[in-house]
TIVEXZA-133770 format. One line per 3 residues: number of its first residue (from 1); their letters; for each residue x, y, z of N, C-alpha, C. Coordinates in Angstrom, 1 decimal. Layout:
# TIVEXZA-133770
NUM) a) X Y Z X Y Z X Y Z | ...
END
This chain:
# TIVEXZA-133770
1) mar) -24.8 -2.2 -9.1 -24.5 -1.4 -9.9 -25.7 -0.3 -10.2 | -25.3 1.2 -10.2 -26.2 2.3 -10.3 -26.7 2.2 -12.0 | -28.3 2.2 -11.9 -28.8 2.7 -12.9 -29.6 4.0 -13.3
4) adf) -29.2 4.3 -14.3 -30.0 5.6 -14.7 -31.2 5.5 -15.5 | -32.0 4.2 -15.1 -33.4 4.3 -16.0 -34.6 4.5 -15.2 | -34.0 4.9 -13.9 -35.3 5.2 -12.9 -36.0 6.6 -13.2
7) lgm) -35.7 7.3 -13.9 -36.3 8.5 -14.6 -37.5 8.3 -15.0 | -38.0 7.2 -15.6 -39.0 6.3 -16.5 -39.3 7.7 -17.6 | -40.4 6.9 -18.3 -40.7 7.8 -19.1 -41.5 9.2 -19.1
10) dgv) -42.1 9.3 -17.8 -42.6 10.5 -17.7 -41.7 11.5 -17.3 | -40.4 11.3 -16.8 -39.2 12.1 -16.6 -38.8 12.3 -17.9 | -38.8 11.6 -18.7 -37.8 12.1 -20.0 -38.4 12.9 -20.6
13) hrl) -39.9 12.5 -20.5 -41.0 13.3 -21.2 -40.7 14.9 -20.9 | -40.8 15.1 -19.4 -40.5 16.5 -18.8 -39.2 16.8 -19.4 | -38.1 16.2 -19.6 -36.9 16.9 -20.1 -37.1 17.2 -21.4
16) ysi) -37.7 16.3 -22.4 -37.9 16.9 -23.7 -38.9 18.2 -23.4 | -39.7 18.1 -22.9 -40.6 19.2 -22.9 -39.9 21.0 -22.3 | -38.9 20.8 -21.5 -38.2 21.7 -21.1 -37.4 22.0 -22.1
19) aih) -36.7 21.3 -22.8 -35.7 21.3 -24.0 -36.5 22.1 -25.3 | -37.7 21.9 -25.3 -38.4 22.5 -26.2 -38.9 23.6 -26.1 | -39.4 23.8 -24.9 -40.2 25.3 -24.6 -39.4 26.2 -23.9
22) skk) -38.3 25.7 -23.2 -37.1 26.7 -22.7 -35.7 26.1 -22.9 | -35.3 26.6 -23.9 -34.1 25.8 -24.3 -33.0 26.3 -23.6 | -32.6 27.3 -22.9 -31.7 28.0 -22.3 -31.9 27.8 -20.9
25) api) -33.3 27.1 -20.3 -33.3 27.1 -18.9 -32.5 25.8 -18.2 | -31.7 26.0 -17.3 -30.7 25.5 -16.6 -31.7 24.2 -15.9 | -31.2 23.2 -16.0 -32.1 21.9 -15.4 -31.4 21.2 -14.3
28) ilv) -31.8 21.1 -13.2 -31.0 20.2 -11.8 -31.9 18.9 -11.7 | -31.1 17.8 -11.9 -32.3 16.5 -11.6 -32.1 16.6 -9.9 | -33.3 16.2 -9.3 -33.4 16.0 -8.2 -34.2 14.7 -7.7
31) gth) -33.1 13.9 -7.2 -33.3 12.6 -6.3 -33.9 12.4 -5.0 | -34.9 11.9 -4.7 -35.3 11.9 -3.5 -35.0 10.5 -2.5 | -35.3 10.4 -1.3 -35.3 9.6 -0.4 -33.5 8.9 -0.2
34) ked) -33.0 9.8 -0.4 -31.5 9.7 -0.1 -31.4 9.0 1.4 | -32.2 9.1 2.3 -32.1 8.5 3.3 -32.2 6.9 3.6 | -32.6 6.2 2.0 -32.7 4.9 2.1 -31.1 4.4 2.7
37) prl) -31.2 3.3 3.2 -29.9 3.0 3.6 -29.1 2.2 2.3 | -29.8 1.9 1.5 -29.0 1.3 0.0 -28.6 2.2 -0.6 | -28.6 3.7 -0.4 -28.1 4.6 -1.2 -26.6 5.1 -0.6
40) sed) -25.9 4.5 -0.8 -24.5 5.3 -0.1 -23.9 6.3 -1.0 | -23.2 7.1 -0.5 -22.8 8.2 -1.4 -22.0 7.6 -2.9 | -21.2 6.5 -2.7 -20.7 6.1 -3.8 -21.7 5.6 -5.0
43) hlk) -22.9 5.1 -4.5 -24.1 4.5 -5.4 -24.6 6.2 -6.1 | -24.7 7.1 -5.0 -25.4 8.1 -5.3 -24.3 8.6 -6.4 | -22.9 8.9 -6.6 -22.3 9.5 -7.8 -22.5 8.5 -8.8
46) kls) -22.5 7.1 -8.6 -22.5 6.5 -9.6 -23.6 6.7 -10.3 | -25.0 7.0 -9.8 -26.0 7.2 -10.5 -26.0 8.8 -11.2 | -25.2 9.2 -10.4 -25.2 10.8 -11.4 -24.4 10.5 -12.5
49) egl) -23.4 10.0 -12.5 -22.3 9.8 -13.7 -23.5 8.9 -14.6 | -24.2 7.9 -14.4 -24.7 7.3 -15.2 -25.8 8.4 -15.8 | -26.4 9.3 -15.0 -27.3 10.1 -15.5 -26.6 10.9 -16.9
52) kek) -25.5 11.3 -16.4 -24.7 12.5 -17.1 -24.4 11.5 -18.6 | -24.1 10.4 -18.6 -24.1 9.5 -19.5 -25.1 9.2 -20.3 | -26.1 9.4 -20.1 -27.4 8.8 -20.7 -28.1 10.3 -21.2
55) fsr) -27.8 11.3 -20.4 -29.0 12.6 -21.1 -27.6 13.7 -21.4 | -26.8 13.7 -21.0 -25.8 15.1 -21.2 -25.6 15.7 -22.6 | -26.0 14.3 -23.9 -25.8 15.0 -25.0 -27.1 15.2 -25.6
58) afr) -28.2 14.7 -25.1 -29.5 15.2 -25.6 -29.8 16.7 -24.8 | -29.3 16.2 -23.6 -30.1 17.8 -22.7 -28.8 18.3 -22.5 | -28.4 19.6 -23.2 -26.9 20.1 -22.9 -27.3 21.1 -21.5
61) nir) -28.4 21.5 -21.2 -28.7 22.4 -20.4 -28.8 21.7 -19.0 | -28.6 20.5 -18.6 -28.6 19.6 -17.4 -27.0 20.5 -16.7 | -27.2 21.1 -15.5 -26.3 21.4 -14.9 -25.7 20.4 -13.7
64) atv) -26.7 19.9 -13.1 -26.3 19.1 -11.8 -27.2 18.1 -11.4 | -27.0 17.2 -10.6 -27.8 16.3 -9.9 -27.8 16.6 -8.3 | -28.7 16.6 -7.8 -29.0 16.6 -6.4 -29.8 15.8 -5.5
67) fvd) -29.2 15.0 -4.4 -30.1 14.1 -3.8 -30.8 14.8 -2.5 | -31.9 14.5 -2.2 -32.7 14.7 -0.9 -32.9 13.7 0.0 | -32.8 14.2 1.3 -32.8 13.3 2.2 -34.4 13.9 2.8
70) tas) -35.6 13.0 2.2 -36.9 13.4 2.8 -37.1 13.7 4.3 | -36.5 12.6 4.8 -36.8 12.6 6.2 -36.3 13.9 7.0 | -35.1 14.4 6.6 -34.6 15.7 7.7 -34.5 17.0 6.5
73) ghv) -34.5 16.6 5.1 -34.9 17.8 4.5 -33.2 18.2 4.0 | -32.3 17.2 4.4 -30.8 17.6 3.9 -30.5 17.4 2.5 | -30.1 18.4 1.9 -29.7 17.8 0.4 -28.2 18.0 0.3
76) sap) -28.0 16.9 -0.7 -26.5 16.9 -0.9 -25.6 17.8 -1.7 | -24.5 17.9 -1.7 -23.9 18.7 -2.6 -24.1 18.1 -4.0 | -24.1 19.4 -4.9 -24.6 18.8 -6.2 -23.3 18.0 -7.0
79) fki) -23.8 17.1 -7.5 -22.7 16.5 -8.4 -23.0 17.2 -9.8 | -22.1 17.8 -10.1 -21.9 18.7 -11.8 -21.8 17.5 -12.8 | -22.7 18.0 -13.6 -22.9 17.5 -15.0 -22.2 18.2 -16.1
END
């Protein structure tokens, strides 16, 4: 099951900081290590949906999530939030 708690307290703190200091700035969440074999496209989609469910009300300027393959530099198509 996809879990959206991987952001950690530092990540949540950063979201609050953006919300306070730059209320209208669009936010794109970036996940790394997409090349990990445990991360199927279905898993990434569920992870993106979990992030949307957890953060979209508090941070209305989150626009999308993308996942980066750090080995090749490939970036997934964004999941709109």
